[in-house]
PDB file of N, CA, C and O in Angstrom:
ATOM      1  N   MET A   1    -189.684-105.609  14.373  1.00  0.00           N
ATOM      2  CA  MET A   1    -189.193-104.523  13.186  1.00  0.00           C
ATOM      3  C   MET A   1    -190.060-104.171  12.739  1.00  0.00           C
ATOM      4  O   MET A   1    -191.023-104.937  12.693  1.00  0.00           O
ATOM      5  N   SER A   2    -190.166-102.861  12.190  1.00  0.00           N
ATOM      6  CA  SER A   2    -191.327-102.249  10.942  1.00  0.00           C
ATOM      7  C   SER A   2    -190.719-102.179   9.783  1.00  0.00           C
ATOM      8  O   SER A   2    -189.508-102.171   9.560  1.00  0.00           O
ATOM      9  N   ILE A   3    -191.686-102.125   8.982  1.00  0.00           N
ATOM     10  CA  ILE A   3    -191.826-101.963   7.335  1.00  0.00           C
ATOM     11  C   ILE A   3    -191.322-100.324   7.152  1.00  0.00           C
ATOM     12  O   ILE A   3    -191.972 -99.416   7.669  1.00  0.00           O
ATOM     13  N   ALA A   4    -190.257-100.107   6.464  1.00  0.00           N
ATOM     14  CA  ALA A   4    -189.820 -98.686   5.990  1.00  0.00           C
ATOM     15  C   ALA A   4    -190.816 -98.395   5.001  1.00  0.00           C
ATOM     16  O   ALA A   4    -191.218 -99.135   4.103  1.00  0.00           O
ATOM     17  N   SER A   5    -191.230 -97.002   5.333  1.00  0.00           N
ATOM     18  CA  SER A   5    -192.310 -96.169   4.442  1.00  0.00           C
ATOM     19  C   SER A   5    -191.169 -95.769   3.146  1.00  0.00           C
ATOM     20  O   SER A   5    -189.947 -95.636   3.210  1.00  0.00           O
ATOM     21  N   VAL A   6    -192.025 -95.653   2.077  1.00  0.00           N
ATOM     22  CA  VAL A   6    -191.262 -94.932   0.997  1.00  0.00           C
ATOM     23  C   VAL A   6    -190.571 -93.832   1.357  1.00  0.00           C
ATOM     24  O   VAL A   6    -189.443 -93.751   0.869  1.00  0.00           O
ATOM     25  N   GLU A   7    -191.039 -92.675   2.306  1.00  0.00           N
ATOM     26  CA  GLU A   7    -190.452 -91.449   2.572  1.00  0.00           C
ATOM     27  C   GLU A   7    -189.166 -91.861   3.383  1.00  0.00           C
ATOM     28  O   GLU A   7    -188.209 -91.121   3.157  1.00  0.00           O
ATOM     29  N   ASN A   8    -188.940 -92.860   4.262  1.00  0.00           N
ATOM     30  CA  ASN A   8    -187.640 -93.114   4.602  1.00  0.00           C
ATOM     31  C   ASN A   8    -186.685 -93.853   3.870  1.00  0.00           C
ATOM     32  O   ASN A   8    -185.611 -94.195   4.366  1.00  0.00           O
ATOM     33  N   VAL A   9    -187.057 -94.141   2.598  1.00  0.00           N
ATOM     34  CA  VAL A   9    -186.081 -94.887   1.912  1.00  0.00           C
ATOM     35  C   VAL A   9    -185.286 -93.844   0.751  1.00  0.00           C
ATOM     36  O   VAL A   9    -185.840 -93.410  -0.259  1.00  0.00           O
ATOM     37  N   ARG A  10    -183.716 -93.534   1.199  1.00  0.00           N
ATOM     38  CA  ARG A  10    -182.953 -92.691   0.520  1.00  0.00           C
ATOM     39  C   ARG A  10    -182.583 -93.043  -1.075  1.00  0.00           C
ATOM     40  O   ARG A  10    -182.268 -94.213  -1.290  1.00  0.00           O
ATOM     41  N   PRO A  11    -182.593 -92.415  -1.844  1.00  0.00           N
ATOM     42  CA  PRO A  11    -182.178 -92.641  -3.464  1.00  0.00           C
ATOM     43  C   PRO A  11    -180.375 -92.842  -3.311  1.00  0.00           C
ATOM     44  O   PRO A  11    -179.570 -92.111  -2.733  1.00  0.00           O
ATOM     45  N   LEU A  12    -180.213 -93.775  -3.866  1.00  0.00           N
ATOM     46  CA  LEU A  12    -178.826 -94.073  -4.451  1.00  0.00           C
ATOM     47  C   LEU A  12    -177.989 -92.682  -4.651  1.00  0.00           C
ATOM     48  O   LEU A  12    -178.262 -91.975  -5.620  1.00  0.00           O
ATOM     49  N   GLU A  13    -176.929 -92.278  -3.693  1.00  0.00           N
ATOM     50  CA  GLU A  13    -176.166 -91.216  -3.978  1.00  0.00           C
ATOM     51  C   GLU A  13    -174.862 -91.702  -4.539  1.00  0.00           C
ATOM     52  O   GLU A  13    -174.067 -92.522  -4.082  1.00  0.00           O
ATOM     53  N   VAL A  14    -174.838 -90.964  -5.691  1.00  0.00           N
ATOM     54  CA  VAL A  14    -173.281 -91.239  -6.425  1.00  0.00           C
ATOM     55  C   VAL A  14    -172.441 -90.288  -6.193  1.00  0.00           C
ATOM     56  O   VAL A  14    -172.744 -89.143  -6.529  1.00  0.00           O
ATOM     57  N   ALA A  15    -171.241 -90.552  -5.587  1.00  0.00           N
ATOM     58  CA  ALA A  15    -170.094 -89.685  -5.623  1.00  0.00           C
ATOM     59  C   ALA A  15    -169.236 -89.422  -6.640  1.00  0.00           C
ATOM     60  O   ALA A  15    -168.314 -90.185  -6.929  1.00  0.00           O
ATOM     61  N   GLY A  16    -169.443 -88.499  -7.154  1.00  0.00           N
ATOM     62  CA  GLY A  16    -168.289 -88.217  -8.366  1.00  0.00           C
ATOM     63  C   GLY A  16    -168.924 -88.678  -9.892  1.00  0.00           C
ATOM     64  O   GLY A  16    -170.102 -89.032  -9.945  1.00  0.00           O
ATOM     65  N   PRO A  17    -168.303 -88.659 -10.799  1.00  0.00           N
ATOM     66  CA  PRO A  17    -168.968 -89.001 -11.957  1.00  0.00           C
ATOM     67  C   PRO A  17    -169.762 -90.235 -12.167  1.00  0.00           C
ATOM     68  O   PRO A  17    -169.675 -91.264 -11.498  1.00  0.00           O
ATOM     69  N   VAL A  18    -170.491 -90.029 -13.103  1.00  0.00           N
ATOM     70  CA  VAL A  18    -171.247 -91.236 -13.397  1.00  0.00           C
ATOM     71  C   VAL A  18    -170.259 -92.469 -13.945  1.00  0.00           C
ATOM     72  O   VAL A  18    -169.440 -92.068 -14.772  1.00  0.00           O
ATOM     73  N   PRO A  19    -170.202 -93.582 -13.704  1.00  0.00           N
ATOM     74  CA  PRO A  19    -169.363 -94.766 -14.269  1.00  0.00           C
ATOM     75  C   PRO A  19    -169.673 -94.731 -15.676  1.00  0.00           C
ATOM     76  O   PRO A  19    -170.775 -94.231 -15.898  1.00  0.00           O
ATOM     77  N   VAL A  20    -168.951 -95.161 -16.823  1.00  0.00           N
ATOM     78  CA  VAL A  20    -169.153 -95.741 -18.134  1.00  0.00           C
ATOM     79  C   VAL A  20    -168.955 -97.295 -18.112  1.00  0.00           C
ATOM     80  O   VAL A  20    -169.529 -97.951 -18.981  1.00  0.00           O
ATOM     81  N   LEU A  21    -168.276 -97.850 -17.292  1.00  0.00           N
ATOM     82  CA  LEU A  21    -168.296 -99.219 -17.490  1.00  0.00           C
ATOM     83  C   LEU A  21    -168.683 -99.661 -15.958  1.00  0.00           C
ATOM     84  O   LEU A  21    -168.520 -98.942 -14.972  1.00  0.00           O
ATOM     85  N   LEU A  22    -169.170-100.849 -15.955  1.00  0.00           N
ATOM     86  CA  LEU A  22    -169.454-101.222 -14.452  1.00  0.00           C
ATOM     87  C   LEU A  22    -168.737-102.735 -14.423  1.00  0.00           C
ATOM     88  O   LEU A  22    -168.578-103.279 -15.516  1.00  0.00           O
ATOM     89  N   THR A  23    -168.332-103.382 -13.307  1.00  0.00           N
ATOM     90  CA  THR A  23    -167.950-104.854 -12.991  1.00  0.00           C
ATOM     91  C   THR A  23    -168.960-105.411 -13.286  1.00  0.00           C
ATOM     92  O   THR A  23    -169.991-104.829 -13.623  1.00  0.00           O
ATOM     93  N   VAL A  24    -168.809-106.670 -13.200  1.00  0.00           N
ATOM     94  CA  VAL A  24    -169.829-108.004 -13.604  1.00  0.00           C
ATOM     95  C   VAL A  24    -170.641-107.946 -12.245  1.00  0.00           C
ATOM     96  O   VAL A  24    -171.869-108.034 -12.218  1.00  0.00           O
ATOM     97  N   GLU A  25    -169.901-107.799 -11.188  1.00  0.00           N
ATOM     98  CA  GLU A  25    -170.730-107.767  -9.730  1.00  0.00           C
ATOM     99  C   GLU A  25    -171.797-106.420  -9.864  1.00  0.00           C
ATOM    100  O   GLU A  25    -172.995-106.543  -9.606  1.00  0.00           O
ATOM    101  N   GLU A  26    -171.224-105.194 -10.279  1.00  0.00           N
ATOM    102  CA  GLU A  26    -172.230-104.169 -10.361  1.00  0.00           C
ATOM    103  C   GLU A  26    -173.332-104.407 -11.115  1.00  0.00           C
ATOM    104  O   GLU A  26    -174.501-104.269 -10.754  1.00  0.00           O
ATOM    105  N   ALA A  27    -172.802-104.887 -12.514  1.00  0.00           N
ATOM    106  CA  ALA A  27    -174.263-105.222 -13.523  1.00  0.00           C
ATOM    107  C   ALA A  27    -175.269-106.121 -12.781  1.00  0.00           C
ATOM    108  O   ALA A  27    -176.499-106.073 -12.746  1.00  0.00           O
ATOM    109  N   ALA A  28    -174.289-107.047 -12.133  1.00  0.00           N
ATOM    110  CA  ALA A  28    -175.457-108.176 -11.652  1.00  0.00           C
ATOM    111  C   ALA A  28    -176.336-107.637 -10.692  1.00  0.00           C
ATOM    112  O   ALA A  28    -177.535-107.911 -10.634  1.00  0.00           O
ATOM    113  N   TYR A  29    -175.640-106.744  -9.818  1.00  0.00           N
ATOM    114  CA  TYR A  29    -176.350-105.777  -8.706  1.00  0.00           C
ATOM    115  C   TYR A  29    -177.820-104.925  -9.290  1.00  0.00           C
ATOM    116  O   TYR A  29    -178.921-104.812  -8.750  1.00  0.00           O
ATOM    117  N   CYS A  30    -177.350-104.447 -10.500  1.00  0.00           N
ATOM    118  CA  CYS A  30    -178.229-103.520 -11.315  1.00  0.00           C
ATOM    119  C   CYS A  30    -179.445-104.475 -11.764  1.00  0.00           C
ATOM    120  O   CYS A  30    -180.578-104.009 -11.650  1.00  0.00           O
ATOM    121  N   LEU A  31    -179.276-105.860 -12.298  1.00  0.00           N
ATOM    122  CA  LEU A  31    -180.148-106.494 -12.564  1.00  0.00           C
ATOM    123  C   LEU A  31    -180.909-107.332 -11.459  1.00  0.00           C
ATOM    124  O   LEU A  31    -181.819-108.102 -11.766  1.00  0.00           O
ATOM    125  N   ARG A  32    -180.557-107.175 -10.374  1.00  0.00           N
ATOM    126  CA  ARG A  32    -180.778-108.089  -9.300  1.00  0.00           C
ATOM    127  C   ARG A  32    -180.723-109.586  -9.492  1.00  0.00           C
ATOM    128  O   ARG A  32    -181.576-110.334  -9.015  1.00  0.00           O
ATOM    129  N   ILE A  33    -179.697-109.996 -10.202  1.00  0.00           N
ATOM    130  CA  ILE A  33    -179.283-111.359 -10.447  1.00  0.00           C
ATOM    131  C   ILE A  33    -178.257-111.758  -9.922  1.00  0.00           C
ATOM    132  O   ILE A  33    -177.631-110.800  -9.468  1.00  0.00           O
ATOM    133  N   GLY A  34    -177.602-113.017  -9.699  1.00  0.00           N
ATOM    134  CA  GLY A  34    -176.191-113.331  -9.222  1.00  0.00           C
ATOM    135  C   GLY A  34    -175.072-113.120 -10.054  1.00  0.00           C
ATOM    136  O   GLY A  34    -175.169-113.065 -11.280  1.00  0.00           O
ATOM    137  N   ARG A  35    -174.114-113.011  -9.493  1.00  0.00           N
ATOM    138  CA  ARG A  35    -172.696-112.893 -10.554  1.00  0.00           C
ATOM    139  C   ARG A  35    -172.722-114.192 -11.295  1.00  0.00           C
ATOM    140  O   ARG A  35    -172.606-113.982 -12.503  1.00  0.00           O
ATOM    141  N   THR A  36    -172.807-115.166 -11.068  1.00  0.00           N
ATOM    142  CA  THR A  36    -172.800-116.627 -12.071  1.00  0.00           C
ATOM    143  C   THR A  36    -173.765-116.487 -12.956  1.00  0.00           C
ATOM    144  O   THR A  36    -173.662-117.016 -14.063  1.00  0.00           O
ATOM    145  N   THR A  37    -174.755-115.818 -12.633  1.00  0.00           N
ATOM    146  CA  THR A  37    -175.732-115.537 -13.703  1.00  0.00           C
ATOM    147  C   THR A  37    -175.568-114.516 -14.489  1.00  0.00           C
ATOM    148  O   THR A  37    -176.055-114.561 -15.619  1.00  0.00           O
ATOM    149  N   CYS A  38    -175.043-113.690 -14.171  1.00  0.00           N
ATOM    150  CA  CYS A  38    -174.522-112.564 -14.871  1.00  0.00           C
ATOM    151  C   CYS A  38    -173.417-113.025 -15.856  1.00  0.00           C
ATOM    152  O   CYS A  38    -173.431-112.644 -17.027  1.00  0.00           O
ATOM    153  N   PHE A  39    -172.488-113.826 -15.382  1.00  0.00           N
ATOM    154  CA  PHE A  39    -171.135-114.318 -16.314  1.00  0.00           C
ATOM    155  C   PHE A  39    -171.963-115.289 -17.261  1.00  0.00           C
ATOM    156  O   PHE A  39    -171.558-115.356 -18.421  1.00  0.00           O
ATOM    157  N   ALA A  40    -173.133-116.093 -16.893  1.00  0.00           N
ATOM    158  CA  ALA A  40    -173.620-116.774 -18.203  1.00  0.00           C
ATOM    159  C   ALA A  40    -174.246-116.012 -18.908  1.00  0.00           C
ATOM    160  O   ALA A  40    -174.209-116.351 -20.091  1.00  0.00           O
ATOM    161  N   LEU A  41    -174.942-114.916 -18.661  1.00  0.00           N
ATOM    162  CA  LEU A  41    -175.552-113.779 -19.739  1.00  0.00           C
ATOM    163  C   LEU A  41    -174.453-113.207 -20.630  1.00  0.00           C
ATOM    164  O   LEU A  41    -174.627-112.954 -21.822  1.00  0.00           O
ATOM    165  N   ILE A  42    -173.430-113.041 -20.040  1.00  0.00           N
ATOM    166  CA  ILE A  42    -172.201-112.541 -20.816  1.00  0.00           C
ATOM    167  C   ILE A  42    -171.496-113.374 -21.738  1.00  0.00           C
ATOM    168  O   ILE A  42    -170.884-112.987 -22.734  1.00  0.00           O
ATOM    169  N   ARG A  43    -171.652-114.762 -21.255  1.00  0.00           N
ATOM    170  CA  ARG A  43    -170.988-116.046 -21.925  1.00  0.00           C
ATOM    171  C   ARG A  43    -171.901-116.040 -23.059  1.00  0.00           C
ATOM    172  O   ARG A  43    -171.276-115.983 -24.118  1.00  0.00           O
ATOM    173  N   THR A  44    -173.095-116.078 -23.193  1.00  0.00           N
ATOM    174  CA  THR A  44    -174.113-116.396 -24.312  1.00  0.00           C
ATOM    175  C   THR A  44    -174.388-115.411 -25.068  1.00  0.00           C
ATOM    176  O   THR A  44    -175.178-115.579 -25.997  1.00  0.00           O
ATOM    177  N   GLY A  45    -173.733-114.033 -24.810  1.00  0.00           N
ATOM    178  CA  GLY A  45    -173.894-112.970 -25.734  1.00  0.00           C
ATOM    179  C   GLY A  45    -175.241-112.011 -25.439  1.00  0.00           C
ATOM    180  O   GLY A  45    -175.589-110.986 -26.025  1.00  0.00           O
ATOM    181  N   GLU A  46    -175.871-112.718 -24.314  1.00  0.00           N
ATOM    182  CA  GLU A  46    -177.239-111.519 -24.123  1.00  0.00           C
ATOM    183  C   GLU A  46    -176.828-110.659 -23.108  1.00  0.00           C
ATOM    184  O   GLU A  46    -177.724-109.914 -22.711  1.00  0.00           O
ATOM    185  N   LEU A  47    -175.819-110.545 -22.604  1.00  0.00           N
ATOM    186  CA  LEU A  47    -174.973-109.182 -21.821  1.00  0.00           C
ATOM    187  C   LEU A  47    -173.928-108.799 -22.460  1.00  0.00           C
ATOM    188  O   LEU A  47    -172.950-109.531 -22.611  1.00  0.00           O
ATOM    189  N   GLU A  48    -174.011-107.561 -22.929  1.00  0.00           N
ATOM    190  CA  GLU A  48    -172.679-107.051 -23.758  1.00  0.00           C
ATOM    191  C   GLU A  48    -171.509-106.753 -22.832  1.00  0.00           C
ATOM    192  O   GLU A  48    -171.810-106.154 -21.800  1.00  0.00           O
ATOM    193  N   SER A  49    -170.101-107.093 -23.031  1.00  0.00           N
ATOM    194  CA  SER A  49    -169.242-106.968 -21.925  1.00  0.00           C
ATOM    195  C   SER A  49    -168.057-106.811 -23.076  1.00  0.00           C
ATOM    196  O   SER A  49    -168.158-107.124 -24.262  1.00  0.00           O
ATOM    197  N   LEU A  50    -166.869-106.220 -22.377  1.00  0.00           N
ATOM    198  CA  LEU A  50    -165.601-106.154 -23.072  1.00  0.00           C
ATOM    199  C   LEU A  50    -164.711-106.216 -22.031  1.00  0.00           C
ATOM    200  O   LEU A  50    -165.048-106.174 -20.847  1.00  0.00           O
ATOM    201  N   MET A  51    -163.249-106.343 -22.552  1.00  0.00           N
ATOM    202  CA  MET A  51    -162.338-106.725 -21.830  1.00  0.00           C
ATOM    203  C   MET A  51    -161.515-105.649 -21.624  1.00  0.00           C
ATOM    204  O   MET A  51    -161.056-105.285 -22.707  1.00  0.00           O
ATOM    205  N   VAL A  52    -161.073-104.886 -20.581  1.00  0.00           N
ATOM    206  CA  VAL A  52    -160.131-103.751 -20.641  1.00  0.00           C
ATOM    207  C   VAL A  52    -158.753-104.425 -19.869  1.00  0.00           C
ATOM    208  O   VAL A  52    -158.772-104.837 -18.709  1.00  0.00           O
ATOM    209  N   GLY A  53    -158.014-104.438 -20.425  1.00  0.00           N
ATOM    210  CA  GLY A  53    -156.659-105.217 -20.154  1.00  0.00           C
ATOM    211  C   GLY A  53    -157.040-106.749 -19.598  1.00  0.00           C
ATOM    212  O   GLY A  53    -157.679-107.510 -20.326  1.00  0.00           O
ATOM    213  N   GLY A  54    -156.706-107.057 -18.568  1.00  0.00           N
ATOM    214  CA  GLY A  54    -157.367-108.330 -17.934  1.00  0.00           C
ATOM    215  C   GLY A  54    -158.696-108.399 -17.224  1.00  0.00           C
ATOM    216  O   GLY A  54    -159.179-109.448 -16.797  1.00  0.00           O
ATOM    217  N   LEU A  55    -159.319-107.070 -17.115  1.00  0.00           N
ATOM    218  CA  LEU A  55    -160.577-107.012 -16.560  1.00  0.00           C
ATOM    219  C   LEU A  55    -161.818-107.167 -17.524  1.00  0.00           C
ATOM    220  O   LEU A  55    -161.859-106.546 -18.586  1.00  0.00           O
ATOM    221  N   ARG A  56    -162.895-108.072 -17.093  1.00  0.00           N
ATOM    222  CA  ARG A  56    -164.290-108.141 -17.755  1.00  0.00           C
ATOM    223  C   ARG A  56    -165.034-106.614 -17.371  1.00  0.00           C
ATOM    224  O   ARG A  56    -164.959-106.316 -16.179  1.00  0.00           O
ATOM    225  N   ARG A  57    -165.631-105.782 -18.133  1.00  0.00           N
ATOM    226  CA  ARG A  57    -166.243-104.706 -17.678  1.00  0.00           C
ATOM    227  C   ARG A  57    -167.612-104.988 -18.721  1.00  0.00           C
ATOM    228  O   ARG A  57    -167.551-105.731 -19.702  1.00  0.00           O
ATOM    229  N   VAL A  58    -168.925-104.188 -18.266  1.00  0.00           N
ATOM    230  CA  VAL A  58    -169.926-104.280 -18.628  1.00  0.00           C
ATOM    231  C   VAL A  58    -170.177-102.562 -18.892  1.00  0.00           C
ATOM    232  O   VAL A  58    -169.996-101.748 -17.986  1.00  0.00           O
ATOM    233  N   PRO A  59    -170.618-102.172 -20.274  1.00  0.00           N
ATOM    234  CA  PRO A  59    -171.052-100.855 -20.414  1.00  0.00           C
ATOM    235  C   PRO A  59    -172.270-100.426 -19.525  1.00  0.00           C
ATOM    236  O   PRO A  59    -173.291-101.111 -19.484  1.00  0.00           O
ATOM    237  N   ALA A  60    -172.148 -99.472 -18.940  1.00  0.00           N
ATOM    238  CA  ALA A  60    -173.357 -98.812 -17.962  1.00  0.00           C
ATOM    239  C   ALA A  60    -174.904 -99.049 -18.653  1.00  0.00           C
ATOM    240  O   ALA A  60    -175.949 -99.164 -18.013  1.00  0.00           O
ATOM    241  N   ASP A  61    -174.775 -99.084 -19.935  1.00  0.00           N
ATOM    242  CA  ASP A  61    -176.149 -98.865 -20.431  1.00  0.00           C
ATOM    243  C   ASP A  61    -176.562-100.301 -20.933  1.00  0.00           C
ATOM    244  O   ASP A  61    -177.701-100.388 -21.393  1.00  0.00           O
ATOM    245  N   ALA A  62    -175.794-101.426 -20.904  1.00  0.00           N
ATOM    246  CA  ALA A  62    -175.944-102.735 -21.285  1.00  0.00           C
ATOM    247  C   ALA A  62    -177.043-103.397 -20.650  1.00  0.00           C
ATOM    248  O   ALA A  62    -177.911-103.922 -21.348  1.00  0.00           O
ATOM    249  N   PRO A  63    -177.115-103.438 -19.062  1.00  0.00           N
ATOM    250  CA  PRO A  63    -177.952-103.910 -18.080  1.00  0.00           C
ATOM    251  C   PRO A  63    -179.396-103.419 -18.562  1.00  0.00           C
ATOM    252  O   PRO A  63    -180.237-104.295 -18.761  1.00  0.00           O
ATOM    253  N   ALA A  64    -179.745-102.068 -18.764  1.00  0.00           N
ATOM    254  CA  ALA A  64    -180.739-101.445 -19.362  1.00  0.00           C
ATOM    255  C   ALA A  64    -181.188-102.380 -21.229  1.00  0.00           C
ATOM    256  O   ALA A  64    -182.219-103.000 -21.490  1.00  0.00           O
ATOM    257  N   ALA A  65    -180.379-102.208 -21.855  1.00  0.00           N
ATOM    258  CA  ALA A  65    -180.547-102.841 -22.778  1.00  0.00           C
ATOM    259  C   ALA A  65    -181.061-104.043 -22.758  1.00  0.00           C
ATOM    260  O   ALA A  65    -182.113-104.350 -23.319  1.00  0.00           O
ATOM    261  N   TYR A  66    -180.325-104.818 -22.090  1.00  0.00           N
ATOM    262  CA  TYR A  66    -180.706-106.456 -22.272  1.00  0.00           C
ATOM    263  C   TYR A  66    -181.970-106.504 -21.386  1.00  0.00           C
ATOM    264  O   TYR A  66    -182.675-107.495 -21.577  1.00  0.00           O
ATOM    265  N   LEU A  67    -182.344-105.727 -20.563  1.00  0.00           N
ATOM    266  CA  LEU A  67    -183.968-105.430 -20.139  1.00  0.00           C
ATOM    267  C   LEU A  67    -184.767-105.250 -21.072  1.00  0.00           C
ATOM    268  O   LEU A  67    -185.849-105.837 -21.042  1.00  0.00           O
ATOM    269  N   ALA A  68    -184.462-104.462 -22.049  1.00  0.00           N
ATOM    270  CA  ALA A  68    -185.594-103.762 -22.934  1.00  0.00           C
ATOM    271  C   ALA A  68    -185.819-104.778 -24.087  1.00  0.00           C
ATOM    272  O   ALA A  68    -186.824-104.904 -24.786  1.00  0.00           O
ATOM    273  N   ARG A  69    -184.494-105.570 -24.134  1.00  0.00           N
ATOM    274  CA  ARG A  69    -184.743-107.069 -25.304  1.00  0.00           C
ATOM    275  C   ARG A  69    -185.656-107.816 -24.624  1.00  0.00           C
ATOM    276  O   ARG A  69    -186.764-108.001 -25.127  1.00  0.00           O
ATOM    277  N   ARG A  70    -185.347-108.320 -23.464  1.00  0.00           N
ATOM    278  CA  ARG A  70    -185.994-109.196 -22.784  1.00  0.00           C
ATOM    279  C   ARG A  70    -187.675-108.877 -22.679  1.00  0.00           C
ATOM    280  O   ARG A  70    -188.541-109.703 -22.967  1.00  0.00           O
ATOM    281  N   ARG A  71    -187.913-107.562 -22.225  1.00  0.00           N
ATOM    282  CA  ARG A  71    -189.146-107.058 -22.471  1.00  0.00           C
ATOM    283  C   ARG A  71    -190.062-107.154 -23.643  1.00  0.00           C
ATOM    284  O   ARG A  71    -191.253-107.466 -23.665  1.00  0.00           O
ATOM    285  N   ALA A  72    -189.274-106.828 -24.596  1.00  0.00           N
ATOM    286  CA  ALA A  72    -189.655-106.979 -26.063  1.00  0.00           C
ATOM    287  C   ALA A  72    -189.997-108.327 -26.717  1.00  0.00           C
ATOM    288  O   ALA A  72    -190.900-108.517 -27.532  1.00  0.00           O
ATOM    289  N   GLU A  73    -189.038-109.329 -26.178  1.00  0.00           N
ATOM    290  CA  GLU A  73    -189.391-110.618 -26.489  1.00  0.00           C
ATOM    291  C   GLU A  73    -190.646-111.086 -25.705  1.00  0.00           C
ATOM    292  O   GLU A  73    -191.553-111.695 -26.272  1.00  0.00           O
ATOM    293  N   GLN A  74    -190.667-110.809 -24.497  1.00  0.00           N
ATOM    294  CA  GLN A  74    -191.755-111.347 -23.901  1.00  0.00           C
ATOM    295  C   GLN A  74    -193.352-110.894 -24.199  1.00  0.00           C
ATOM    296  O   GLN A  74    -194.345-111.588 -23.981  1.00  0.00           O
ATOM    297  N   ARG A  75    -193.315-109.503 -24.773  1.00  0.00           N
ATOM    298  CA  ARG A  75    -194.412-109.089 -25.574  1.00  0.00           C
ATOM    299  C   ARG A  75    -194.889-109.882 -26.904  1.00  0.00           C
ATOM    300  O   ARG A  75    -195.998-110.307 -27.227  1.00  0.00           O
ATOM    301  N   ALA A  76    -193.768-109.915 -27.481  1.00  0.00           N
ATOM    302  CA  ALA A  76    -193.984-110.632 -28.721  1.00  0.00           C
ATOM    303  C   ALA A  76    -194.445-112.001 -28.651  1.00  0.00           C
ATOM    304  O   ALA A  76    -194.826-112.578 -29.669  1.00  0.00           O
ATOM    305  N   ALA A  77    -194.433-112.659 -27.313  1.00  0.00           N
ATOM    306  CA  ALA A  77    -194.500-113.982 -27.293  1.00  0.00           C
ATOM    307  C   ALA A  77    -196.119-114.082 -27.069  1.00  0.00           C
ATOM    308  O   ALA A  77    -196.663-115.183 -26.985  1.00  0.00           O
TER     309      ALA A  77
END
């Protein structure tokens, strides 16, 4: 098995409109963390989320905002 070069990697193709809300699983994938860890971040308030009917959703910009806060905290430490 060979290692794929950068030229062979295709960017993620989005079909249709860009989502405004993500599922918890999609947010976890964006952050490259597990679903349980993502729910823990939501429970502690570190990752913004809201309920839509009975469904938990994460605003599409929330993972980036969480990462920006974490990076700022680490720079300050």
